[in-house]
N, C-alpha and C positions, 0 to 999 in steps of 0.2 A: 707707667702705671700697669698694674696687673689685676688678675681676677680678685685678689684679696682686697685691693683698694676699693673695687666695685662692691664687693660683699660688705665691707665695713661701712661704706656710704649708705647702703640700703638698710642694713641691720646693725647699726653702731653699738647697740646695747646687748646684743644676743650673746649668750654664753657659748663656750666651746662645747661641742657635742660630747666630749669626754665627761663633762659634768653629769649629763643625763645617763650616759652609759654606766657610770658608777652609781648613780642614784637608783637606777632600776636594774639591779643585777639579775643574772639567771636565777630562776626559781629553784629552791631547794626541795625538789620532788624526787620520788623514786623513778628509776628508769622505766620508760614507757608511759609515764603519766601524761595525760592529754590536758592541755590548757586551751580552752575554747570560750566562745562568748556569743552573746547576741548584741547587736549594735544598731538598734532601731533609731529612727528619727522621730522627734516629738511633733510630728506634723499632721496627726490624725488619729482616729481610733485604732486600737491595737487589732490587727488582722489575725485570723486563725492561722494563717501561714506563719506569722511571727511566733505564735504559741507552739506550733509544730516544730519550727527550727529550735526554739528554746528547749523543748522537751528532748530533742535529739542531742543537742549540745550538752545539756546537763547530764543526760544518760551516759554518754561516752566518757565525760569527765569523771563522773562518779564511779563508773566501772573500773577506771584505771587509777583511782585515788588522785585524780588531777584537780583542776580548778575550772569552775564555770563562772564567768563574770559578765556584768552588764555595763556596757559603755553607751552613753547617749551621744549620738552623732547629730549635733545641732548647729552645724556650720551654715546651713541654709536657714537663716533666722527670719527671713521674710515669710516663710511658710509655717513657722512654728505656731502651735495653738496653745492657748492658756491651759496650764496644768498638764501639758503633754507628757512631761517626764513622770509626774505622779501617776498618770493613767497607765503608763508602761509598767512602772514598778508594781502598782496594784494588780494589774493583769497577771504578772508573773507570780505574785503572792497568792492570788485567787486560785491559780491552777497548780499550786504546790511546786512552783519552779523558782523559788527564791534563790537568787545567785549567791555564790560563796563570797563574792566581793563585787563592788561596783557602786553605782549611784543608788541612793536610797530615796524613800518617799518624801522625806523632809529636805530633799535636795542637798544631801551631804554625801560624803564618801565613806565607804567601808572597804578598807584594804590598803596595801602599801604601794600600789602601782598607779594611783590616781594623779591628777584629777581624772575621773571617769566620765567627764563631760567635755566634749571637744572644744567648746567655746572658751573653756578655762585653760586650754593647753596651747594658746596662741604663741607664747614665747618659745615653746618647745618646737613647734612646727617651723617657726622662723629661724631657729638655730640650725635645724637640719636643711632648710632651704639655703641658708647662708653657706653651709658646708658644700652644697652642690654648686653654688655659684663660685666658690673658691676653687672647686675642682674643674671649672669650665663646663659643668654638666647642666647648668641652668642659667637663664639670662632674663633681664628685664625686657618686656615687650611693650612698646608705646602705641600699638595699634588701637584706634578708637573703635567703638561699635560700628561706626559708618565704614571704617576700613574693612571690618569683618564682613559687612554686607556686600561691599564691592568685591571682596575676594571670592565670596560664594558665587556671585553673579558671573565672574570671569571663569570660575571652575565649571559652572553649569554650561556656559557657552563653549568651553573647550572640551566638554564631556569627559571630565576627569573626576577622580574621587574628591569629595569635599574634605576640607580640613586644613590645618595649619602644619605643613610638613615640607621638607625638602626645599625646592625652589620657591614654593608658595609661602614659606616662613620668612616674612619680610624683615623681622628684627633679629633673626637667628645669627646673622653674621655682622651685626653692628660691632664696631670696635669698642674696647673698654673705654677709651677716651671719649668716644662719641656718646656712649651710654651715660657716662658720668656727667658730661656736659648737659645732656637733656634733663637728667634728674636735678641738677643744680639750677637749671632754668625753670624748674617747677612743672615739667611735663608729667602727666599721670601715667602710671604703668602697672603692669601685673608681672608675676614671675612665671616663666615657662620652663619646663623640663626640656633639655636638648636631647632628643632621642637619637641613639646610635643605630637604630634599627632600619631595616630595608624591607619593603613590602614583598619583594621577590624572593626573600628567604623565609623558610618555614621553621617553626618551633614545634617540638613534640612535648606533650605534657601528659602526666598520668593523674587523672582526677579519681579520688577514692570511689565515687559513685558512678561517674560517667565512663570511667575506664580511660583508655588511651585516646587522646584527641590531638589533632594537628591544626595549627593556625599560621597565618602569615605573621611575621614579626610586626611589632608596633613601630611605626615610623612617625607618629603624630607627636608634635611638640605641645603636649597638653599643659594647661594652666595648672600650676601647683599652689600658688598663693594669689588670691583675688585682690581686687583694689582695696577692699576693706581690711586687708591684712590677715584674713582667715584663709585656711587651706581649702582646696577642693576635696571631695570624698577620696579620690584616688590617692592623693598624697597623704592625707591625714591617716587613712587606715593603714598605710604602709608603716608610717612612723609609730603609730599606736600599737599595732600588732607586734612590731619589733620590741618596743620598750616594755610592753605588757607581757612579753614572752609567750605569745600565742603560738601553739604548735599546730593547731588545726583550725582553718577558717571554714566554718559551715555556714553556707548562705544560699539564697535563692539562685536558681540556674539562669536567671536573667543577667547575672554578672559573669557568666561563663565566657562571653566574648571579650571581657576585660582582662582575662587571665594573661594574655601576652604583655599588656601594659604593666600589670602588677608584678609579674615575674621580672620584667625589665627594670622596674623601679627598685625592687628588692636587690637585684644584682648590682645596679649602679650605685646604690647606697652602701653596698658592702654588707648587707644584712643576710642572715640565714633565712631561707624561704620556708614558710609554713606549708603544710599539706593543705590542699583544697578539696572540699567536698561540696558539690553543687546539687542542691535538692530540687527535684522537679516539683512544680506547683501542685497544690491540692486541686483536684478536678471535680466537676459535678456533671452528672448525667442530665442533659436538658433536651427532653424529647428525642432521645436516642443519640444525641451528639454530645461529645465531651467538651467542656469548656472550663476555664479557670473559675474557681470560687470567687465571686465578685462582691465587693462591699456595696456596690450600687444595686445589684439585683438580689442578693441573698442575705437575709437577716442573720443567718448562721455564720456568715463570714466574719462578723464582728465578735471579738472575744467576749465582750460584755453581754452578748445574747445568752450565753449559757448560764450566767448568773441570774439574768432576768427571768428565764423560764425555770431555773432551778435544776439543771443537770449537774450532778456532782463533778467536781474537778477530777476525782479519781476515775470516774467513768470516761471522761473526755481523754485523759492520759492513756487509759487502757485502750480505747478505740484508736487513738492516734498511733500507738505502738503497733496495733493490729494492721493498720494500713501502711505503716512504715516498713515492717519486715513481714514477708509472707509466711515465715516460719512461726510467727507468734501464735496464730490460731491453734496449730497442732500442739504447741507448747502449753497453751492455756488448757486445752482439752486434757492433757496428761498431768497438769498441775493445777487443778481446779481452785485450790485454796492458797496457792503461793502468792507472795507479793510480786507485783510487776517488776520490782527492783531485782528479782532473782532471774529475770529473763536476760539471756546473753545477746544483747543487741549488736548488730553488725552494720556499720555504715555501707559496706560493699554489697549488702543484700537489699539495699533500697531500690525502689523502682526507678528506672532511667526515664520513663515517659510520664510519670505522675500518677499518684494514687487517687482512686475515686472515693469521694466523700459521700456517705449515704446516711442521712439523718435517721432513717428507719432502723438501720443496723446499729447506729450509735445508741438509739433508745433501747434496743434489745440488750446491748451490752450494759447500759445503765440499769435496766431492770435486774439483771443478774448481780451487778455490783451492790445495788440497794438491798437486794434480797439477803445479802450477807451481813447487813447492818443489824445491830441489836435495836430493840425498841427505843432504848435511851438515845442511841445515835440518830435514829430516824427522827425522834422527837426534837432533839437539839438542832439538827440541820433544818428540819421543816420550820421550826419556830424562828430560827435565824433568818431564813428566807422570807417567812410571813411578815416579820417585823419591817422588812424593806418593801415588800410588794403586795401583801394581802392582809388587810386589817381584820377581815372576817375570820380567816383561818387563825390568825393570832388570838382572837377572842375564843375560838373553839379550843385552842390548846392551853388556855389559861389554867384549867384544872389539870395539872400535870399528872396526878395520880390516875385519873380516869383516862386521860389521853394515852398514857403508857399501856394501860390495859387494851385499849382499842388498837394501838399500833403494834402491840405484842401478839395480836391474833395471827396465828399461822407463821410465826417467826421463830427461828432457832430450830426448826425441824429439819429432817433430811431433805425434804422438798419444800422449802419456804415459799411464801407467796411472791409472785413476780408481777404484781399489778401496778407498781409505782415505777415510772421511768424518770420522773422529775418531780421536784417539790411542788410544782404547780398542779400535779395530779392528786396530791394528798387530800385536798378538801373534797373533791368529787368521790374519792375512794372511801372516805370515812363519814361523810355527812349523814348517812342513814343511821349511824350509831348515836346521833345526837337528836333527842326527842324534839327540840324546838325546830330543827331543820326538817326532820321527818314529817312532822304534822303540818308544817307550813306549806309543803309541796302539794301540788294537785295529785290526789291519789290515783295511780294507775297500776292495775294488777294484771300481769300476763302469766296465767297459770299453765299455759301451754297445753298439755294433754287433758288434764282433768278440769273441765270448764263449767260443769253444772253447779249452780249456786248451792243447791242442797247438799251435794257431795262435798264441796269445799267447806261449807259451814260445819258439816258433821266431822270432817277430819280435824278441823281446828278445835272444835268443842271437845271432842273425845281426847285429843292429844293433851290439851292443857289441863283437863279435869282428871284424867286417869293415867297418863303416861309420863308427863314431864316431872323431873325431880332435880333440883339444883345440885344435889349431892352425887348424882350418877357419874361414873367414869364414862369415857367415850364409847367403849364397847357396849356397856349396859344401855347407854342412851340410844345407840343405833339399833340394838336388839329390840328395844321398845317400839321404835318406829316400824320395825319388821312385824312385830306383834300387832300393832295398830293396823298395819296394811292387811294382814291376814284376816283380822276380825271384820274389816269393812269390805272384804271381797277383792282385794288387790293381791297380786303375787308378791310373796315375801322376798323372792330372788328374781333378778332380771332374767336369768337363764330359764327359770320356770315359765315365765311369761313368754319368752321367745319360743320355747318348746311347744307351748299350747296357748296361744294368744286368745282363743275364743273362750277359754275357761275363766278369764279374769277381766275386770274392768280396765285395769292398768297395772303398773308394778310399783315396787317400793321407791324407785327413783322418782316416779311421778308424784308420789305422796310427799316425798322430801321436797320436791319443787314447790308444792302447794305451801308447805311450812316456810320454806325459804322466801317465797314471794310475799306471803302475808307478813313476814317478819321484816323484810328489807325493801320490798317492791322491786327486787332485782332477781334475775334468774342466775346470775353469775356473781358469786361472792367468795371470799375466803371461807375457811372451815365453819360450817353452821353450828357445830357443837361449841366451838370457842366463842362465836358470836352470842349464843344463848347464855353461856357462862358469864359473859360481861354484862349482858342486859338484865338477867335475873327474871324469875317467874312472873312477878307483878308487871314488869314492863312488856314482857312477851304477851301476857294475857291481854293487856290493853291494846297492843298492836293487832292481835287477832280479832278483838271486838271491832276495831276500826275497819279491818278487812271485811268482816261480815256485814258491815253497813253498806258496802259498795256492791 
C-alpha cells in the first residue's frame, strides 16, 4: 500500500486538483494589475480595522486596474453570528467599498472564482489535502484532545517549545498500513501538514510594508483539515488565494508571525506565492499612551458607529487615507477639489508602527468634506440619516423647499460654512431657522458688548423700521447696518473704534451681534444676510419683538 491508497481511503470522492486548476484559470488582466481581497470572519461586528484594510486593498486594486474581492472565512462556525455575512457586505457598501466580486448581501456570489464563502468550498480543500497526502506531505493524526494536553504537559516539564513537531509529532511516522487500519477500525482523526522545516534554519522575506524580515523556519505539523472536514485558516487561505489568483495579501500585522508557515505551504503545494503586506493596527491615544483601537473600549472602533452618528463615508475614507500615507495631507493641500481616487497611494509608504486614529481630526476632515456638498446633497444625506435615527429632524426636513433654503445658507461660496461634521449635527445647526423650535426654547440672549436694554431695543426698532429691505443685495444690506451704527453713536468701522475707543459706545460688529442674537439667540451662525433672506421681514420683526420682551 502507498500514499495514494491512504488518500483514496480518506477522500474517496475528491476530484483531482487539475479540475480546479482548469476551472479557476489565471485572470486575464493587464501586466501589473493587483488582485487582492478582504477575507473577514462573520463572527462579530465589522471593526474599523477591517474597513481600513478594505480601503487599502480596493485602492491598490483600482489604481492598477486589478480586482478587489470579498471572501467570507466562516470555517469557525461555532463563533459565527446571525447575519454576520450581511453585516460585512453592508459595511463595505456603506463605506463605498463594494468589492468587484465576492459574496453579496443576499448570500450569493458575484464573480467567476467562487464560491466566495469557505464553508461552501469544502470539496476543494479536501481535494488539495488529498493531493498533499498523495505526495507524502500530509498525514492523518489520531491524537485525542487528551493526548494533546499530555503532550503540552511533557513539553512544559522538559522546558521545550510547545507544539506538534519533530519527535513530539506522535502520528508523523505512522506507516500507511497502520493509518489505514486505524481508519477502517473507526478511529477519529484530523489531517496534519508534514512540515519539512527546521527551527534552526532562517528564512528571509520581504514584506511590502514591514520591509525585510527574518524568521525561523516553520517546523510545526499544523492541522489542515479538522475533524468536521473543514480546513483551518492556514490551509484554506493558501488554497483560496491560489485559486482566486490573489497577487497581494493585505492583512493585519498580527499574521506576520505566520508568514514562515504560509510561505512553506505555498511552496509545498507548488503554488506561486503572493506578495504580503502586513498593516499595522489603528492606534488610539489613551492618556498619553498608544494602544490599539478596541471594540470593547471605543465606540468608534465599530464600523456601524459612523452610520449611527452620521459621519459621511467619504469623510471616513479621506481620513483613513490621510493616516495611511503621510504624503496624503500635502497632496490634499495642493489638490483641494480633487477626488481621493486621484491620490497615488503607496503600500510601502504606510506606517510600520501603526497610525494614530483621532476623532477630532476625523471630524475636521468631515466638516471640509460636507462643506463641499450642495444643499441638495446635504438635504438628501441628512434626511436619509434622520429616517433611521432622528424622527424630529425628519419632520423638520418634510418641507423640502424650505429645508433647501436653510441648508443652502453660505453654501457654494469660496469659503463655505464648516459647522456640520456629521448628520447628527444638522438639527442643532438649523433648529433656530424653524419658528416652532425657536419659540419653544427658553429665550436666552447674550448680546456680549451692548447690554443696555434701551440700547438693544433702539437698535432693533430702528433697524427693522428704517433699514431692512428684503430686496437689498448683500453690500447694500451691510452698508445700512453701518449707517444705523453711525446714527446711534457706534463706530461704522472697527478700525475707527480701535483708533479712538472713547469716541464711540461700541462698533458696527457689536451692533451686528445684537441683530444676530435677537434673530437666532446665537453669537455664532452662518452668514446673517442669508439667514435674513430666508426668514423674510415679517419673521425677523416678530423675533425682534420677542427679544425686546426679555
